[in-house]
VMD Tcl script that builds the backbone (N, CA, C; Angstrom):
set m [mol new atoms 573]
animate dup $m
set s [atomselect $m all]
$s set {name element resname resid chain x y z} {
  {N N MET 1 A 18.408 170.104 66.723}
  {CA C MET 1 A 17.260 170.442 66.719}
  {C C MET 1 A 17.479 171.419 67.416}
  {N N ALA 2 A 15.775 172.185 66.454}
  {CA C ALA 2 A 15.297 173.099 67.707}
  {C C ALA 2 A 14.212 172.697 68.282}
  {N N SER 3 A 14.105 173.229 70.315}
  {CA C SER 3 A 13.246 173.137 70.600}
  {C C SER 3 A 11.583 173.108 69.588}
  {N N PRO 4 A 11.080 172.017 70.076}
  {CA C PRO 4 A 9.380 172.749 69.659}
  {C C PRO 4 A 8.647 173.484 70.882}
  {N N THR 5 A 8.256 174.821 69.740}
  {CA C THR 5 A 7.104 175.517 71.124}
  {C C THR 5 A 6.339 175.076 71.150}
  {N N LEU 6 A 5.240 176.397 72.904}
  {CA C LEU 6 A 4.706 175.731 73.465}
  {C C LEU 6 A 3.222 175.128 72.580}
  {N N SER 7 A 3.042 175.732 71.270}
  {CA C SER 7 A 1.616 175.958 70.438}
  {C C SER 7 A 2.074 174.533 69.516}
  {N N ALA 8 A 3.091 174.402 69.407}
  {CA C ALA 8 A 3.729 173.198 68.555}
  {C C ALA 8 A 2.776 171.542 69.368}
  {N N VAL 9 A 3.178 172.744 70.796}
  {CA C VAL 9 A 3.281 171.432 71.731}
  {C C VAL 9 A 1.305 170.245 71.722}
  {N N ILE 10 A 0.619 171.866 71.967}
  {CA C ILE 10 A -0.839 172.331 72.638}
  {C C ILE 10 A -0.970 171.623 71.199}
  {N N ARG 11 A -0.756 172.470 69.971}
  {CA C ARG 11 A -0.979 170.844 68.297}
  {C C ARG 11 A -1.220 169.542 68.686}
  {N N ARG 12 A -0.208 169.457 69.163}
  {CA C ARG 12 A 0.184 167.701 68.930}
  {C C ARG 12 A -0.951 167.211 70.235}
  {N N THR 13 A -0.820 167.536 70.687}
  {CA C THR 13 A -1.596 167.345 72.606}
  {C C THR 13 A -3.254 167.301 71.666}
  {N N LEU 14 A -3.306 167.773 70.631}
  {CA C LEU 14 A -4.854 168.093 71.040}
  {C C LEU 14 A -5.478 167.555 69.773}
  {N N ALA 15 A -4.239 167.044 69.066}
  {CA C ALA 15 A -4.654 166.094 67.630}
  {C C ALA 15 A -4.911 164.540 68.483}
  {N N CYS 16 A -3.784 164.884 69.626}
  {CA C CYS 16 A -3.791 163.026 70.088}
  {C C CYS 16 A -5.105 162.884 70.883}
  {N N LEU 17 A -5.579 164.322 71.348}
  {CA C LEU 17 A -6.478 163.787 71.916}
  {C C LEU 17 A -7.879 163.850 71.174}
  {N N VAL 18 A -8.008 164.796 70.438}
  {CA C VAL 18 A -8.989 164.561 69.618}
  {C C VAL 18 A -9.367 163.823 68.832}
  {N N LEU 19 A -8.024 163.970 67.680}
  {CA C LEU 19 A -8.946 163.407 66.455}
  {C C LEU 19 A -9.446 161.739 67.192}
  {N N PRO 20 A -8.887 161.115 67.638}
  {CA C PRO 20 A -9.033 159.842 68.489}
  {C C PRO 20 A -10.859 159.449 68.129}
  {N N ALA 21 A -10.429 160.727 69.571}
  {CA C ALA 21 A -12.881 160.823 69.291}
  {C C ALA 21 A -13.121 161.060 68.479}
  {N N LEU 22 A -13.024 161.604 67.837}
  {CA C LEU 22 A -14.242 162.523 66.589}
  {C C LEU 22 A -14.382 160.867 65.713}
  {N N PHE 23 A -13.424 160.451 65.748}
  {CA C PHE 23 A -13.039 158.921 64.633}
  {C C PHE 23 A -13.816 157.996 65.686}
  {N N LEU 24 A -13.573 157.569 66.846}
  {CA C LEU 24 A -15.015 156.903 67.779}
  {C C LEU 24 A -16.473 157.415 67.492}
  {N N ALA 25 A -16.145 159.041 67.603}
  {CA C ALA 25 A -17.412 158.985 67.356}
  {C C ALA 25 A -18.356 159.017 65.909}
  {N N ALA 26 A -17.432 159.103 64.992}
  {CA C ALA 26 A -17.728 158.711 63.365}
  {C C ALA 26 A -18.137 157.131 63.064}
  {N N CYS 27 A -17.272 156.327 63.707}
  {CA C CYS 27 A -17.424 155.017 63.889}
  {C C CYS 27 A -18.704 154.640 64.102}
  {N N GLY 28 A -18.937 154.641 64.710}
  {CA C GLY 28 A -19.587 153.796 66.187}
  {C C GLY 28 A -18.867 153.217 67.006}
  {N N ASP 29 A -19.732 152.759 67.504}
  {CA C ASP 29 A -19.606 151.047 68.660}
  {C C ASP 29 A -21.268 150.266 68.663}
  {N N ASP 30 A -20.519 149.321 67.855}
  {CA C ASP 30 A -21.754 148.631 67.500}
  {C C ASP 30 A -22.281 148.313 68.603}
  {N N ASP 31 A -22.824 148.304 69.521}
  {CA C ASP 31 A -22.312 147.629 70.983}
  {C C ASP 31 A -23.836 148.661 71.502}
  {N N SER 32 A -23.919 150.209 70.607}
  {CA C SER 32 A -24.111 151.304 71.325}
  {C C SER 32 A -24.690 151.791 70.003}
  {N N GLN 33 A -25.028 151.760 69.090}
  {CA C GLN 33 A -25.577 152.397 67.440}
  {C C GLN 33 A -26.352 152.117 68.088}
  {N N ASP 34 A -27.634 153.699 67.737}
  {CA C ASP 34 A -28.864 153.812 67.850}
  {C C ASP 34 A -29.189 153.520 66.457}
  {N N THR 35 A -30.301 152.121 65.966}
  {CA C THR 35 A -30.708 152.206 64.817}
  {C C THR 35 A -31.821 152.701 65.316}
  {N N SER 36 A -32.711 152.991 65.891}
  {CA C SER 36 A -34.035 153.021 66.090}
  {C C SER 36 A -34.819 154.257 64.973}
  {N N SER 37 A -34.206 154.567 64.834}
  {CA C SER 37 A -34.616 156.038 64.432}
  {C C SER 37 A -34.627 156.118 62.685}
  {N N VAL 38 A -33.722 155.457 62.708}
  {CA C VAL 38 A -32.865 154.986 60.680}
  {C C VAL 38 A -35.070 154.457 59.927}
  {N N ASP 39 A -35.246 156.213 58.936}
  {CA C ASP 39 A -36.689 155.119 58.215}
  {C C ASP 39 A -35.838 153.688 57.581}
  {N N HIS 40 A -36.297 153.231 57.135}
  {CA C HIS 40 A -36.965 152.166 56.134}
  {C C HIS 40 A -37.302 152.447 54.714}
  {N N THR 41 A -39.047 152.228 55.770}
  {CA C THR 41 A -40.474 152.227 54.378}
  {C C THR 41 A -39.989 153.693 53.526}
  {N N PRO 42 A -41.119 153.695 52.558}
  {CA C PRO 42 A -40.783 154.026 50.876}
  {C C PRO 42 A -41.228 156.043 51.948}
  {N N THR 43 A -40.601 157.033 51.531}
  {CA C THR 43 A -40.463 157.925 51.013}
  {C C THR 43 A -42.220 158.365 51.349}
  {N N SER 44 A -42.318 158.776 52.369}
  {CA C SER 44 A -43.388 159.592 52.241}
  {C C SER 44 A -44.037 160.753 51.959}
  {N N VAL 45 A -44.680 161.105 52.528}
  {CA C VAL 45 A -45.375 162.897 51.761}
  {C C VAL 45 A -45.816 163.723 53.305}
  {N N ASP 46 A -45.395 164.445 53.118}
  {CA C ASP 46 A -45.879 165.472 54.279}
  {C C ASP 46 A -47.144 166.587 52.855}
  {N N SER 47 A -48.445 165.954 54.159}
  {CA C SER 47 A -49.467 166.905 53.094}
  {C C SER 47 A -49.680 167.930 52.888}
  {N N GLY 48 A -48.953 168.509 54.688}
  {CA C GLY 48 A -48.914 170.440 54.885}
  {C C GLY 48 A -48.207 171.090 54.427}
  {N N ALA 49 A -47.117 170.383 53.707}
  {CA C ALA 49 A -47.265 171.203 53.426}
  {C C ALA 49 A -46.392 172.393 51.594}
  {N N ALA 50 A -46.638 172.716 51.220}
  {CA C ALA 50 A -47.358 173.830 50.187}
  {C C ALA 50 A -46.226 173.802 48.999}
  {N N PRO 51 A -47.027 173.627 47.801}
  {CA C PRO 51 A -46.678 172.306 46.548}
  {C C PRO 51 A -45.907 173.613 46.194}
  {N N ASP 52 A -44.624 172.689 44.970}
  {CA C ASP 52 A -43.856 173.940 44.765}
  {C C ASP 52 A -44.127 173.548 43.232}
  {N N THR 53 A -45.165 173.558 42.884}
  {CA C THR 53 A -46.566 174.094 41.983}
  {C C THR 53 A -47.486 172.852 41.784}
  {N N PRO 54 A -48.974 173.443 40.947}
  {CA C PRO 54 A -49.910 173.603 41.102}
  {C C PRO 54 A -50.181 171.526 41.223}
  {N N ASP 55 A -49.336 171.130 40.585}
  {CA C ASP 55 A -49.484 169.625 40.284}
  {C C ASP 55 A -48.084 168.924 41.037}
  {N N ALA 56 A -47.953 169.607 41.535}
  {CA C ALA 56 A -47.282 169.084 43.113}
  {C C ALA 56 A -46.148 168.006 43.387}
  {N N PRO 57 A -44.499 168.541 42.523}
  {CA C PRO 57 A -44.101 166.945 41.303}
  {C C PRO 57 A -43.820 166.378 43.778}
  {N N ALA 58 A -43.581 165.264 43.098}
  {CA C ALA 58 A -44.186 164.796 44.032}
  {C C ALA 58 A -42.093 164.281 45.028}
  {N N THR 59 A -40.977 165.049 44.255}
  {CA C THR 59 A -39.604 165.383 44.956}
  {C C THR 59 A -40.068 165.787 45.877}
  {N N GLY 60 A -39.080 166.515 46.764}
  {CA C GLY 60 A -39.070 167.559 48.360}
  {C C GLY 60 A -40.261 166.701 48.958}
  {N N GLY 61 A -41.353 165.294 48.818}
  {CA C GLY 61 A -41.886 164.681 50.787}
  {C C GLY 61 A -43.235 166.680 49.855}
  {N N ARG 62 A -43.733 166.441 49.219}
  {CA C ARG 62 A -45.214 167.640 48.571}
  {C C ARG 62 A -45.473 167.185 47.443}
  {N N TRP 63 A -46.944 167.374 47.506}
  {CA C TRP 63 A -47.718 167.856 46.418}
  {C C TRP 63 A -49.207 168.800 47.191}
  {N N ASP 64 A -50.106 169.060 45.892}
  {CA C ASP 64 A -51.528 169.711 46.530}
  {C C ASP 64 A -51.525 169.139 47.339}
  {N N PRO 65 A -52.599 169.493 48.838}
  {CA C PRO 65 A -53.229 168.950 49.127}
  {C C PRO 65 A -54.389 168.712 49.444}
  {N N ALA 66 A -54.978 169.789 47.324}
  {CA C ALA 66 A -56.390 169.485 47.049}
  {C C ALA 66 A -56.572 167.971 46.356}
  {N N VAL 67 A -55.562 167.744 45.618}
  {CA C VAL 67 A -55.104 166.547 45.487}
  {C C VAL 67 A -55.684 165.614 46.792}
  {N N GLN 68 A -54.364 166.064 47.534}
  {CA C GLN 68 A -54.811 164.147 48.648}
  {C C GLN 68 A -56.539 164.706 49.567}
  {N N ALA 69 A -57.049 165.448 49.422}
  {CA C ALA 69 A -58.561 165.670 49.569}
  {C C ALA 69 A -58.652 165.219 48.825}
  {N N GLU 70 A -59.189 165.277 47.019}
  {CA C GLU 70 A -59.763 164.481 46.136}
  {C C GLU 70 A -59.206 163.479 46.215}
  {N N VAL 71 A -58.230 162.482 46.606}
  {CA C VAL 71 A -58.091 161.485 46.275}
  {C C VAL 71 A -57.964 160.553 47.833}
  {N N ASP 72 A -57.738 161.638 48.639}
  {CA C ASP 72 A -58.577 160.933 49.679}
  {C C ASP 72 A -60.418 160.953 50.028}
  {N N ALA 73 A -60.899 161.815 49.603}
  {CA C ALA 73 A -62.629 162.077 49.117}
  {C C ALA 73 A -62.171 160.609 48.759}
  {N N ARG 74 A -62.469 159.620 47.847}
  {CA C ARG 74 A -62.216 158.576 47.046}
  {C C ARG 74 A -62.069 157.756 48.042}
  {N N GLY 75 A -61.074 157.288 48.737}
  {CA C GLY 75 A -61.173 156.151 49.527}
  {C C GLY 75 A -60.100 154.789 48.698}
  {N N LYS 76 A -60.213 153.994 49.489}
  {CA C LYS 76 A -59.297 152.665 48.961}
  {C C LYS 76 A -60.815 152.502 47.891}
  {N N PRO 77 A -59.677 151.661 46.883}
  {CA C PRO 77 A -60.691 150.557 45.802}
  {C C PRO 77 A -60.602 149.952 45.823}
  {N N THR 78 A -62.659 149.357 45.613}
  {CA C THR 78 A -62.247 147.871 45.431}
  {C C THR 78 A -61.896 147.932 44.524}
  {N N ILE 79 A -61.763 146.601 43.900}
  {CA C ILE 79 A -60.246 145.743 42.663}
  {C C ILE 79 A -61.594 144.581 42.578}
  {N N THR 80 A -61.751 144.586 41.159}
  {CA C THR 80 A -62.684 143.550 40.781}
  {C C THR 80 A -61.411 143.246 39.625}
  {N N VAL 81 A -61.203 141.820 39.328}
  {CA C VAL 81 A -59.914 141.016 38.844}
  {C C VAL 81 A -61.064 140.383 37.974}
  {N N PRO 82 A -60.149 139.472 36.615}
  {CA C PRO 82 A -60.261 138.996 35.576}
  {C C PRO 82 A -61.203 137.309 34.931}
  {N N ASP 83 A -61.541 137.542 35.388}
  {CA C ASP 83 A -61.774 135.330 35.368}
  {C C ASP 83 A -60.944 134.754 35.008}
  {N N ALA 84 A -60.540 134.961 33.934}
  {CA C ALA 84 A -59.182 134.367 33.647}
  {C C ALA 84 A -57.752 135.876 32.978}
  {N N PRO 85 A -56.565 134.978 33.119}
  {CA C PRO 85 A -55.214 135.040 33.251}
  {C C PRO 85 A -55.163 136.876 31.723}
  {N N ALA 86 A -54.589 137.436 32.148}
  {CA C ALA 86 A -54.181 138.671 30.986}
  {C C ALA 86 A -53.604 138.707 29.995}
  {N N THR 87 A -53.695 138.335 28.872}
  {CA C THR 87 A -52.415 137.939 28.076}
  {C C THR 87 A -51.480 139.181 27.267}
  {N N GLU 88 A -52.274 140.849 28.243}
  {CA C GLU 88 A -51.436 141.688 27.795}
  {C C GLU 88 A -52.242 142.791 29.405}
  {N N LEU 89 A -51.399 144.321 28.767}
  {CA C LEU 89 A -51.068 145.020 28.963}
  {C C LEU 89 A -52.914 145.683 29.750}
  {N N VAL 90 A -53.404 145.637 30.382}
  {CA C VAL 90 A -55.041 146.648 30.489}
  {C C VAL 90 A -55.108 147.413 31.015}
  {N N ILE 91 A -54.597 149.234 30.373}
  {CA C ILE 91 A -54.886 149.969 30.866}
  {C C ILE 91 A -56.583 150.880 30.978}
  {N N THR 92 A -56.546 150.884 32.094}
  {CA C THR 92 A -58.563 151.474 32.044}
  {C C THR 92 A -58.178 153.064 32.593}
  {N N ASP 93 A -58.698 154.018 32.531}
  {CA C ASP 93 A -58.489 155.079 33.990}
  {C C ASP 93 A -59.718 155.077 33.853}
  {N N ASP 94 A -60.365 154.850 36.202}
  {CA C ASP 94 A -61.089 155.759 36.756}
  {C C ASP 94 A -61.743 156.416 36.549}
  {N N VAL 95 A -60.388 157.422 36.717}
  {CA C VAL 95 A -61.063 158.508 36.786}
  {C C VAL 95 A -60.175 159.270 36.284}
  {N N VAL 96 A -59.720 160.505 34.668}
  {CA C VAL 96 A -58.774 160.875 34.408}
  {C C VAL 96 A -58.331 162.227 34.893}
  {N N GLY 97 A -57.482 162.201 35.834}
  {CA C GLY 97 A -56.859 163.556 36.360}
  {C C GLY 97 A -56.822 164.822 35.597}
  {N N THR 98 A -56.054 165.512 35.661}
  {CA C THR 98 A -55.867 166.839 35.512}
  {C C THR 98 A -55.234 167.780 35.480}
  {N N GLY 99 A -54.110 166.957 36.179}
  {CA C GLY 99 A -52.531 167.750 36.100}
  {C C GLY 99 A -51.700 167.401 35.338}
  {N N ALA 100 A -50.849 167.297 35.593}
  {CA C ALA 100 A -49.493 166.643 35.063}
  {C C ALA 100 A -49.169 165.249 34.731}
  {N N GLU 101 A -48.842 165.335 33.021}
  {CA C GLU 101 A -48.723 163.916 33.163}
  {C C GLU 101 A -47.689 163.510 33.611}
  {N N VAL 102 A -47.193 161.939 33.678}
  {CA C VAL 102 A -46.513 161.305 34.369}
  {C C VAL 102 A -45.584 160.870 32.544}
  {N N ALA 103 A -44.409 161.119 32.729}
  {CA C ALA 103 A -43.911 161.057 31.426}
  {C C ALA 103 A -42.869 159.753 31.806}
  {N N PRO 104 A -42.535 158.911 30.308}
  {CA C PRO 104 A -40.994 157.453 30.794}
  {C C PRO 104 A -40.023 157.836 32.411}
  {N N ASP 105 A -39.411 157.258 32.610}
  {CA C ASP 105 A -38.041 157.550 33.592}
  {C C ASP 105 A -38.886 159.090 35.092}
  {N N ALA 106 A -40.255 159.085 34.853}
  {CA C ALA 106 A -41.058 159.523 36.479}
  {C C ALA 106 A -40.956 159.018 37.875}
  {N N THR 107 A -40.749 160.648 38.716}
  {CA C THR 107 A -40.773 159.448 40.008}
  {C C THR 107 A -42.403 160.599 40.483}
  {N N VAL 108 A -42.787 158.723 41.019}
  {CA C VAL 108 A -44.165 159.256 40.887}
  {C C VAL 108 A -44.697 159.070 42.708}
  {N N THR 109 A -45.820 160.056 42.863}
  {CA C THR 109 A -46.450 160.158 44.194}
  {C C THR 109 A -48.459 159.540 44.044}
  {N N VAL 110 A -47.884 157.468 44.542}
  {CA C VAL 110 A -49.486 157.729 44.253}
  {C C VAL 110 A -49.408 156.824 45.850}
  {N N HIS 111 A -51.229 156.508 46.026}
  {CA C HIS 111 A -51.747 155.626 46.654}
  {C C HIS 111 A -52.161 154.347 45.893}
  {N N TYR 112 A -52.125 152.656 45.896}
  {CA C TYR 112 A -52.104 151.982 45.407}
  {C C TYR 112 A -52.843 150.572 45.640}
  {N N ALA 113 A -53.420 149.917 45.820}
  {CA C ALA 113 A -53.766 148.651 46.168}
  {C C ALA 113 A -53.433 147.885 44.948}
  {N N GLY 114 A -53.196 146.064 45.941}
  {CA C GLY 114 A -52.752 145.594 44.667}
  {C C GLY 114 A -53.939 143.845 44.656}
  {N N VAL 115 A -54.002 142.807 43.609}
  {CA C VAL 115 A -55.025 142.504 43.757}
  {C C VAL 115 A -54.511 140.974 43.314}
  {N N GLY 116 A -54.103 139.944 43.215}
  {CA C GLY 116 A -53.637 138.062 42.744}
  {C C GLY 116 A -54.919 138.359 41.542}
  {N N GLN 117 A -54.830 138.336 40.877}
  {CA C GLN 117 A -55.974 137.275 39.590}
  {C C GLN 117 A -56.131 136.319 40.239}
  {N N GLN 118 A -55.453 134.884 40.821}
  {CA C GLN 118 A -55.862 133.621 40.745}
  {C C GLN 118 A -56.235 133.484 42.886}
  {N N SER 119 A -55.997 134.855 43.151}
  {CA C SER 119 A -56.436 134.024 44.492}
  {C C SER 119 A -57.394 135.152 44.714}
  {N N GLY 120 A -57.508 136.385 43.997}
  {CA C GLY 120 A -58.641 137.164 44.438}
  {C C GLY 120 A -58.797 138.190 45.509}
  {N N GLU 121 A -57.350 138.492 46.186}
  {CA C GLU 121 A -56.466 138.255 47.532}
  {C C GLU 121 A -55.864 139.452 47.710}
  {N N GLU 122 A -56.378 141.058 48.614}
  {CA C GLU 122 A -54.797 142.051 48.564}
  {C C GLU 122 A -53.637 141.623 48.834}
  {N N PHE 123 A -52.688 141.569 48.648}
  {CA C PHE 123 A -51.520 141.219 48.065}
  {C C PHE 123 A -50.734 142.490 48.537}
  {N N ASP 124 A -50.835 143.716 48.524}
  {CA C ASP 124 A -50.302 144.788 48.684}
  {C C ASP 124 A -50.567 146.118 48.831}
  {N N THR 125 A -50.278 146.982 49.523}
  {CA C THR 125 A -50.997 148.015 49.240}
  {C C THR 125 A -50.604 148.964 49.845}
  {N N SER 126 A -50.185 150.227 49.889}
  {CA C SER 126 A -49.688 151.743 51.036}
  {C C SER 126 A -51.244 152.516 51.247}
  {N N TRP 127 A -52.440 152.643 51.109}
  {CA C TRP 127 A -53.886 152.911 51.629}
  {C C TRP 127 A -53.530 152.098 53.673}
  {N N GLY 128 A -53.360 152.947 54.173}
  {CA C GLY 128 A -53.704 152.586 55.446}
  {C C GLY 128 A -52.477 153.442 56.358}
  {N N GLY 129 A -51.359 153.908 55.033}
  {CA C GLY 129 A -50.582 154.501 55.177}
  {C C GLY 129 A -50.000 156.044 54.740}
  {N N ASP 130 A -48.622 156.448 54.722}
  {CA C ASP 130 A -48.637 157.048 54.406}
  {C C ASP 130 A -48.245 156.885 51.589}
  {N N PRO 131 A -48.926 157.741 51.451}
  {CA C PRO 131 A -48.866 156.875 49.799}
  {C C PRO 131 A -46.634 157.585 49.773}
  {N N VAL 132 A -46.803 156.524 48.603}
  {CA C VAL 132 A -45.252 156.040 48.042}
  {C C VAL 132 A -44.341 156.469 47.152}
  {N N THR 133 A -43.896 157.097 46.896}
  {CA C THR 133 A -42.827 157.721 46.221}
  {C C THR 133 A -41.180 156.728 45.673}
  {N N PHE 134 A -41.950 156.608 44.443}
  {CA C PHE 134 A -40.810 156.574 43.632}
  {C C PHE 134 A -40.520 156.328 42.104}
  {N N SER 135 A -39.302 155.690 41.392}
  {CA C SER 135 A -38.849 156.173 39.890}
  {C C SER 135 A -39.887 154.661 38.988}
  {N N LEU 136 A -40.195 155.532 37.881}
  {CA C LEU 136 A -40.190 154.022 37.755}
  {C C LEU 136 A -39.839 153.136 36.525}
  {N N ASN 137 A -38.730 153.968 36.833}
  {CA C ASN 137 A -37.226 152.525 37.075}
  {C C ASN 137 A -36.775 151.492 38.053}
  {N N GLY 138 A -37.187 152.568 38.907}
  {CA C GLY 138 A -37.454 150.307 40.277}
  {C C GLY 138 A -38.370 149.695 40.260}
  {N N VAL 139 A -39.765 149.689 39.323}
  {CA C VAL 139 A -40.575 149.001 39.442}
  {C C VAL 139 A -40.987 148.501 38.503}
  {N N ILE 140 A -41.751 146.464 38.432}
  {CA C ILE 140 A -42.371 145.943 37.439}
  {C C ILE 140 A -42.428 146.857 36.353}
  {N N PRO 141 A -42.115 146.055 34.788}
  {CA C PRO 141 A -41.939 146.587 33.940}
  {C C PRO 141 A -43.734 147.146 33.751}
  {N N GLY 142 A -44.580 146.562 34.251}
  {CA C GLY 142 A -46.422 146.787 33.973}
  {C C GLY 142 A -46.503 148.377 35.004}
  {N N TRP 143 A -46.115 148.711 35.941}
  {CA C TRP 143 A -45.398 149.779 36.016}
  {C C TRP 143 A -45.587 150.335 35.313}
  {N N THR 144 A -44.389 150.599 34.506}
  {CA C THR 144 A -42.931 151.441 33.883}
  {C C THR 144 A -44.130 152.109 32.670}
  {N N GLN 145 A -44.365 150.499 32.355}
  {CA C GLN 145 A -45.372 150.990 30.688}
  {C C GLN 145 A -46.841 151.674 31.195}
  {N N GLY 146 A -47.465 151.226 32.345}
  {CA C GLY 146 A -49.421 151.909 32.565}
  {C C GLY 146 A -49.486 153.433 33.367}
  {N N LEU 147 A -47.901 153.362 33.935}
  {CA C LEU 147 A -48.126 154.665 34.399}
  {C C LEU 147 A -48.305 156.028 34.053}
  {N N VAL 148 A -47.067 155.828 32.497}
  {CA C VAL 148 A -47.034 156.965 31.648}
  {C C VAL 148 A -48.245 157.763 30.930}
  {N N GLY 149 A -48.093 158.569 31.035}
  {CA C GLY 149 A -49.260 159.299 30.529}
  {C C GLY 149 A -50.116 159.025 31.295}
  {N N MET 150 A -50.354 158.638 32.333}
  {CA C MET 150 A -51.706 159.286 33.202}
  {C C MET 150 A -51.714 160.154 33.822}
  {N N LYS 151 A -52.766 161.151 34.224}
  {CA C LYS 151 A -52.334 163.025 35.194}
  {C C LYS 151 A -52.581 162.241 36.373}
  {N N VAL 152 A -52.200 163.622 37.297}
  {CA C VAL 152 A -52.179 163.460 38.203}
  {C C VAL 152 A -53.317 163.710 38.652}
  {N N GLY 153 A -53.311 163.586 40.135}
  {CA C GLY 153 A -55.553 163.827 40.311}
  {C C GLY 153 A -56.300 162.115 40.078}
  {N N GLY 154 A -55.873 161.790 39.300}
  {CA C GLY 154 A -55.721 160.181 38.933}
  {C C GLY 154 A -56.376 159.178 38.996}
  {N N ARG 155 A -57.065 157.955 38.637}
  {CA C ARG 155 A -57.286 157.247 39.637}
  {C C ARG 155 A -57.033 156.017 38.260}
  {N N ARG 156 A -56.220 155.191 38.123}
  {CA C ARG 156 A -56.291 153.996 36.936}
  {C C ARG 156 A -55.878 152.868 37.185}
  {N N THR 157 A -56.795 152.051 37.031}
  {CA C THR 157 A -56.869 149.989 37.238}
  {C C THR 157 A -55.597 149.854 35.951}
  {N N LEU 158 A -55.036 148.383 36.197}
  {CA C LEU 158 A -54.087 148.542 35.506}
  {C C LEU 158 A -53.962 147.081 35.934}
  {N N VAL 159 A -54.564 145.774 34.753}
  {CA C VAL 159 A -54.252 144.238 34.610}
  {C C VAL 159 A -52.556 144.246 33.787}
  {N N ILE 160 A -52.263 142.873 34.683}
  {CA C ILE 160 A -51.054 142.956 34.249}
  {C C ILE 160 A -50.494 142.289 34.008}
  {N N PRO 161 A -50.033 141.244 33.401}
  {CA C PRO 161 A -49.786 139.980 33.005}
  {C C PRO 161 A -48.647 139.225 33.735}
  {N N ALA 162 A -48.537 137.749 34.021}
  {CA C ALA 162 A -46.991 137.821 34.307}
  {C C ALA 162 A -45.701 137.871 33.897}
  {N N ASP 163 A -45.371 137.887 32.338}
  {CA C ASP 163 A -44.618 138.639 32.126}
  {C C ASP 163 A -44.054 140.290 32.266}
  {N N LEU 164 A -45.086 140.811 32.263}
  {CA C LEU 164 A -44.593 142.454 33.141}
  {C C LEU 164 A -44.295 142.424 34.276}
  {N N ALA 165 A -44.667 142.056 35.233}
  {CA C ALA 165 A -45.180 141.433 36.554}
  {C C ALA 165 A -43.868 140.573 37.148}
  {N N TYR 166 A -43.899 139.121 37.590}
  {CA C TYR 166 A -42.529 138.656 38.606}
  {C C TYR 166 A -42.612 137.401 37.730}
  {N N GLY 167 A -43.471 137.288 37.033}
  {CA C GLY 167 A -43.166 136.077 35.610}
  {C C GLY 167 A -43.417 134.710 37.323}
  {N N ASP 168 A -42.849 133.765 36.586}
  {CA C ASP 168 A -42.010 132.998 37.103}
  {C C ASP 168 A -42.074 132.115 39.060}
  {N N SER 169 A -41.463 133.825 38.965}
  {CA C SER 169 A -40.616 133.892 40.160}
  {C C SER 169 A -41.612 134.794 41.217}
  {N N PRO 170 A -41.880 134.721 41.654}
  {CA C PRO 170 A -42.620 135.996 42.382}
  {C C PRO 170 A -42.333 136.429 43.437}
  {N N THR 171 A -42.099 137.513 44.080}
  {CA C THR 171 A -40.488 137.969 45.413}
  {C C THR 171 A -41.550 137.876 46.165}
  {N N SER 172 A -43.106 137.240 46.587}
  {CA C SER 172 A -43.621 137.682 47.209}
  {C C SER 172 A -44.711 135.979 47.143}
  {N N PRO 173 A -44.964 135.737 48.816}
  {CA C PRO 173 A -45.321 134.215 48.577}
  {C C PRO 173 A -46.725 134.357 48.853}
  {N N ASP 174 A -47.827 136.102 48.799}
  {CA C ASP 174 A -49.110 136.061 48.193}
  {C C ASP 174 A -49.005 136.116 46.793}
  {N N ILE 175 A -48.253 135.702 46.164}
  {CA C ILE 175 A -48.614 135.952 44.628}
  {C C ILE 175 A -47.811 134.410 43.910}
  {N N ALA 176 A -49.351 133.966 42.949}
  {CA C ALA 176 A -47.943 132.778 42.271}
  {C C ALA 176 A -47.503 132.557 41.343}
  {N N PRO 177 A -46.508 132.199 41.063}
  {CA C PRO 177 A -46.219 132.105 39.565}
  {C C PRO 177 A -46.828 131.756 38.385}
  {N N GLY 178 A -46.454 132.702 37.868}
  {CA C GLY 178 A -47.330 133.175 36.688}
  {C C GLY 178 A -48.556 133.575 37.044}
  {N N GLU 179 A -48.552 134.315 37.971}
  {CA C GLU 179 A -50.042 135.437 38.582}
  {C C GLU 179 A -50.024 136.535 37.808}
  {N N THR 180 A -51.078 136.820 36.491}
  {CA C THR 180 A -51.914 138.214 37.036}
  {C C THR 180 A -52.362 138.556 37.935}
  {N N LEU 181 A -51.911 140.620 38.144}
  {CA C LEU 181 A -51.652 141.260 38.786}
  {C C LEU 181 A -52.586 142.527 38.776}
  {N N VAL 182 A -53.133 142.776 39.839}
  {CA C VAL 182 A -54.578 144.161 39.005}
  {C C VAL 182 A -53.987 144.811 39.774}
  {N N PHE 183 A -53.964 146.004 39.529}
  {CA C PHE 183 A -52.973 147.174 41.397}
  {C C PHE 183 A -54.129 149.043 40.148}
  {N N THR 184 A -54.136 149.189 41.508}
  {CA C THR 184 A -55.662 150.867 40.952}
  {C C THR 184 A -55.528 151.794 42.063}
  {N N ILE 185 A -54.336 152.543 41.349}
  {CA C ILE 185 A -53.071 153.603 41.639}
  {C C ILE 185 A -54.465 154.939 41.591}
  {N N ASP 186 A -53.927 155.883 42.772}
  {CA C ASP 186 A -53.912 157.357 42.453}
  {C C ASP 186 A -52.660 157.807 42.626}
  {N N LEU 187 A -52.616 158.909 41.370}
  {CA C LEU 187 A -51.786 159.435 41.287}
  {C C LEU 187 A -51.759 160.616 41.803}
  {N N LEU 188 A -50.560 161.269 43.081}
  {CA C LEU 188 A -51.105 162.394 44.048}
  {C C LEU 188 A -49.738 163.458 43.162}
  {N N GLY 189 A -49.118 162.902 42.756}
  {CA C GLY 189 A -47.979 163.925 42.033}
  {C C GLY 189 A -46.599 163.164 41.187}
  {N N THR 190 A -46.021 163.533 40.045}
  {CA C THR 190 A -45.492 163.529 39.881}
  {C C THR 190 A -44.229 164.561 39.157}
  {N N SER 191 A -43.029 163.661 39.194}
  {CA C SER 191 A -41.843 164.710 38.367}
  {C C SER 191 A -40.776 163.997 37.296}
}
mol reanalyze $m
mol bondsrecalc $m
mol representation Tube
mol addrep $m
């Protein structure tokens, strides 16, 4: 059997020293992992970035700054709730946008506020923070159906019956079982 060359010995030695170090660095130590920089919030949007198109799709974290200025000028909506629970989805365009229309299965970037019909109290909002970006495939049916056809730059109010919201099993303690929800949504971008 031939003796190993010096380069083979060096390669083996480096492999024994470097590979375990790389493995440990990749796996990390649970006690030393820094998770403070992990962002668990919805996708935020950098309004200072140049848009991809005049209607600026929600992907890539950008939209048209003119749309942002228009939405900011409107400010957070005041939501009026109906006296009685809804039996069907009611869609009202408070402001008709001039940009691209939301298609089924689209991804949208919005500001929104939601109020429960029974309580008359706001249970959720993006105002006061960054707009949120999400796929219409990942939200309640009232949003999936109610945002289709909305145009970028618009403001739309959705009165959503419980069967198109959370039904008798709401995920938030601020929403009553069987509660009608009212959302006002400002559309910043769609793709």
